[in-house]
C-alpha positions as CSV (number, residue, x, y, z in Angstrom):
1,M,-13.4,-4.2,12.3
2,S,-15.0,-3.7,8.6
3,N,-18.0,-4.8,6.7
4,L,-16.7,-4.4,3.6
5,A,-15.8,-7.1,1.6
6,P,-15.4,-7.3,-1.7
7,T,-14.4,-9.8,-4.4
8,Q,-11.4,-10.0,-7.0
9,I,-12.1,-12.3,-10.2
10,I,-9.2,-12.9,-12.5
11,T,-9.5,-14.4,-16.2
12,T,-7.4,-16.5,-18.3
13,T,-7.2,-17.4,-21.9
14,T,-7.3,-21.4,-22.0
15,P,-4.4,-23.6,-24.3
16,S,-7.9,-23.9,-26.7
17,G,-8.3,-20.1,-26.5
18,A,-11.6,-20.2,-24.4
19,S,-12.1,-17.5,-22.0
20,T,-12.0,-18.5,-18.6
21,V,-12.2,-17.2,-14.8
22,H,-8.8,-18.1,-13.5
23,S,-9.4,-17.2,-9.3
24,S,-11.9,-15.8,-7.5
25,S,-12.0,-15.1,-4.0
26,P,-12.6,-11.8,-1.6
27,I,-9.5,-9.5,-1.9
28,A,-7.4,-9.6,1.4
29,F,-7.0,-6.9,3.0
30,V,-4.0,-5.9,5.1
31,P,-3.4,-2.6,7.4
32,L,-1.2,-0.4,7.1
33,N,-1.1,1.7,10.4
34,P,-0.8,-1.0,12.9
35,P,-1.8,-1.4,15.6
36,Y,-4.5,1.0,14.9
37,N,-5.7,-0.6,12.1
38,T,-8.1,1.8,11.0
39,L,-6.6,2.0,7.0
40,L,-6.8,-0.8,5.3
41,A,-5.3,-2.1,1.6
42,G,-6.0,-5.4,-0.9
43,N,-4.2,-5.3,-3.9
44,V,-5.8,-6.2,-6.6
45,F,-3.2,-6.3,-9.5
46,T,0.2,-5.7,-9.9
47,T,1.8,-5.5,-13.6
48,H,5.8,-4.7,-14.5
49,T,5.8,-3.9,-17.9
50,F,3.6,-1.4,-20.3
51,P,2.1,-2.8,-22.7
52,T,1.5,-5.7,-20.0
53,V,2.2,-9.5,-21.6
54,L,-0.8,-11.5,-20.7
55,S,0.3,-14.9,-22.0
56,D,1.2,-17.9,-20.0
57,E,0.1,-16.4,-17.2
58,G,3.3,-14.6,-16.7
59,D,1.9,-11.4,-15.4
60,I,-0.6,-13.5,-12.6
61,K,2.7,-15.1,-12.1
62,R,4.3,-11.4,-11.0
63,H,1.3,-10.5,-9.4
64,E,1.2,-13.1,-7.2
65,A,4.9,-13.5,-5.9
66,Y,5.5,-9.3,-5.5
67,V,6.0,-7.6,-2.0
68,P,5.3,-4.3,-2.8
69,K,8.1,-1.7,-1.5
70,G,5.8,1.5,-2.4
71,I,2.9,2.3,-3.7
72,G,3.8,2.7,-7.6
73,V,5.2,0.1,-9.7
74,K,8.2,1.4,-12.7
75,N,6.5,0.9,-16.3
76,G,3.5,-0.5,-14.6
77,V,0.6,-0.4,-12.9
78,V,-0.4,-1.0,-9.6
79,A,-4.1,-1.7,-8.7
80,V,-5.4,-1.6,-4.9
81,M,-8.7,-1.4,-3.1
82,N,-8.5,0.8,0.1
83,K,-10.6,0.9,3.2
84,F,-10.7,4.1,5.5
85,L,-12.3,3.0,8.3
86,P,-14.6,6.3,10.3
87,G,-12.2,8.9,10.3
88,A,-8.7,7.5,9.3
89,E,-6.3,9.5,7.7
90,C,-3.5,8.8,5.4
91,P,-0.5,10.8,5.8
92,A,0.7,13.1,3.0
93,H,2.9,11.9,0.3
94,R,4.1,12.1,-3.7
95,T,4.2,9.4,-6.2
96,E,5.7,9.4,-9.6
97,T,2.2,7.8,-10.8
98,I,-0.8,9.2,-11.8
99,D,-3.8,8.0,-10.1
100,F,-7.4,7.4,-10.7
101,G,-9.5,6.5,-8.0
102,V,-13.2,6.0,-7.3
103,V,-15.4,6.7,-4.6
104,V,-17.4,2.6,-4.1
105,E,-18.7,3.4,-0.5
106,G,-18.7,6.8,1.6
107,E,-16.7,9.8,1.4
108,L,-13.1,10.7,1.3
109,E,-10.9,13.9,1.5
110,V,-8.0,14.9,-0.3
111,L,-5.7,17.7,1.7
112,L,-3.5,19.2,-0.7
113,D,-0.2,20.8,0.3
114,G,-1.7,24.5,-1.1
115,G,-4.4,24.7,1.4
116,E,-6.9,23.3,-0.3
117,K,-9.1,19.7,0.5
118,K,-12.2,18.6,-1.7
119,R,-14.3,16.5,-0.7
120,F,-16.1,13.5,-3.2
121,G,-18.6,10.7,-2.8
122,R,-19.4,7.2,-4.3
123,G,-19.3,7.1,-7.6
124,D,-17.0,10.1,-7.5
125,V,-13.6,10.0,-9.3
126,V,-10.6,11.7,-9.1
127,V,-7.5,12.1,-10.8
128,Q,-4.3,12.4,-8.9
129,R,-1.9,13.9,-10.9
130,G,1.7,13.6,-8.8
131,T,0.6,15.8,-6.5
132,Y,1.7,15.9,-2.8
133,H,-1.8,14.7,-1.1
134,G,-3.2,13.7,1.5
135,W,-6.6,11.3,2.3
136,R,-9.0,11.4,5.1
137,N,-12.4,9.5,5.9
138,P,-14.4,12.4,7.0
139,S,-17.1,10.6,8.8
140,M,-17.2,9.0,12.4
141,E,-19.9,6.7,11.3
142,N,-19.3,5.2,8.4
143,E,-16.2,3.2,6.9
144,T,-14.9,4.1,3.0
145,L,-14.4,2.0,-0.2
146,V,-12.3,3.5,-2.4
147,F,-10.9,1.5,-5.9
148,F,-7.3,3.5,-7.1
149,V,-5.1,2.4,-9.9
150,A,-1.9,4.0,-10.1
151,V,0.1,3.8,-13.4
152,A,3.5,4.8,-13.6
153,A,4.9,8.3,-14.8
154,E,8.1,11.1,-14.8
155,A,8.2,12.8,-11.8
156,V,6.6,16.4,-11.9
157,V,9.0,19.4,-12.9
158,V,8.4,22.7,-11.6
159,G,11.0,24.5,-13.5
160,E,14.8,22.8,-12.3
161,E,12.8,21.4,-9.6
162,V,12.1,17.9,-9.7
163,L,9.6,16.7,-7.6
164,G,9.9,12.6,-7.1
165,E,8.7,10.4,-4.3
166,D,8.5,11.6,-1.1
167,L,6.9,9.0,1.6
168,K,8.6,9.8,4.4
169,N,5.7,10.2,6.1
170,L,4.3,6.2,5.0
171,G,7.9,5.0,6.6
172,I,6.3,3.4,9.7
173,Y,2.8,3.7,8.4
174,Y,2.2,2.0,5.9
175,L,2.3,-2.5,6.5
176,W,1.7,-3.4,3.1
177,I,3.3,-6.9,3.4
178,E,2.4,-10.9,1.8
179,H,0.1,-12.7,4.6
180,K,3.2,-15.3,4.9
181,L,5.7,-12.6,6.0
182,A,3.0,-10.9,8.0
183,M,2.7,-14.1,9.7
184,D,6.3,-14.5,10.2
185,I,6.3,-10.8,12.1
186,A,3.9,-11.9,14.4
187,R,6.3,-15.1,15.1
188,T,9.2,-13.3,15.1
189,S,10.5,-11.5,18.3
190,A,13.1,-8.7,17.9
191,T,16.2,-10.5,18.7
192,W,17.3,-11.2,15.1
193,L,18.8,-7.1,14.7
194,D,21.8,-6.4,14.0
195,K,23.5,-3.3,13.6
196,K,22.5,-3.3,9.6
197,Y,18.9,-2.2,11.6
198,E,20.0,-0.5,14.2
199,L,18.7,3.0,12.3
200,A,15.7,1.3,11.5
201,F,15.0,0.5,15.5
202,E,15.7,3.6,16.4
203,T,13.9,5.5,14.2
204,V,11.1,3.7,15.8
205,V,11.7,5.1,18.9
206,Q,11.7,8.3,17.7
207,Y,8.6,8.1,16.9
208,D,7.6,7.2,20.0
209,L,6.4,3.6,19.2
210,S,9.0,2.3,21.3
211,N,5.7,1.5,24.3
212,L,3.8,-0.5,21.3
213,R,2.4,-3.9,23.3
214,S,5.4,-6.2,22.3
215,Q,8.4,-6.3,20.2
216,E,6.7,-8.4,17.7
217,L,4.5,-5.1,16.4
218,Q,8.0,-3.0,17.2
219,T,9.7,-6.0,14.4
220,G,7.3,-5.3,12.4
221,F,7.5,-1.3,12.3
222,V,11.0,-1.9,11.5
223,L,11.0,-4.4,8.9
224,N,8.2,-1.9,7.6
225,F,10.6,1.2,7.6
226,A,13.8,-1.1,6.3
227,I,11.6,-1.4,3.1
228,F,10.8,1.8,2.5
229,S,14.1,3.2,3.0
230,G,15.7,0.6,0.7
231,A,16.9,-1.5,2.3
232,D,17.5,-5.2,1.2
233,T,14.8,-6.9,3.0
234,T,15.5,-10.7,1.7
235,Q,18.5,-10.5,3.8
236,L,17.0,-10.5,6.6
237,T,17.1,-13.3,9.3
238,L,13.8,-13.4,10.8
239,G,15.0,-15.6,14.4
240,Y,12.4,-17.4,15.6
241,S,11.8,-17.5,19.5
């Protein structure tokens, strides 16, 4: 699927005060638009306070336990590596963050709702300041690798209008779940759906995804929609068939 495989290295401080490597491993990429799998994300690191408390590795523990429910973290920072396979697009959205994006490999276009689009290449930097935007890999041959850092910010205010977070276009496309939960989805049928989640399932059908090849994929989309609609996913009971 993809040839670019960057490594994530996290450092820490030992009880004696010496610097050391806490972990070193390939970044785990998760597809954001199954079943097409042309847009992938690897969660590099996430913080939840500002400034971040680094003592006792509490920040690392919170990062490892975190399941994203969106793109940014209130009062925190999200560092993510995104892969765009040839021709891949990310639907338009707005976040309450200021984002710094660096193209590591390939090319990327930013698409703005005012009609503008701007292409940038390896080594170029984009500063995305809470605008409504989408992304596209303009190449039909090469994949693009981009490193993003999203820092929590206040919503943009224009006149009396508050332009807050808008992820509705990502509701069924953005699947960013821990490996274990992804494995649960893969083993789960759609039979666990109860009345609480019928609306989510109906929404999937409205987006013409009801013809997916398996109930497992449908279930993944439903859970994904539930995450972005603010449902308490900790209350889900995954039934195995």
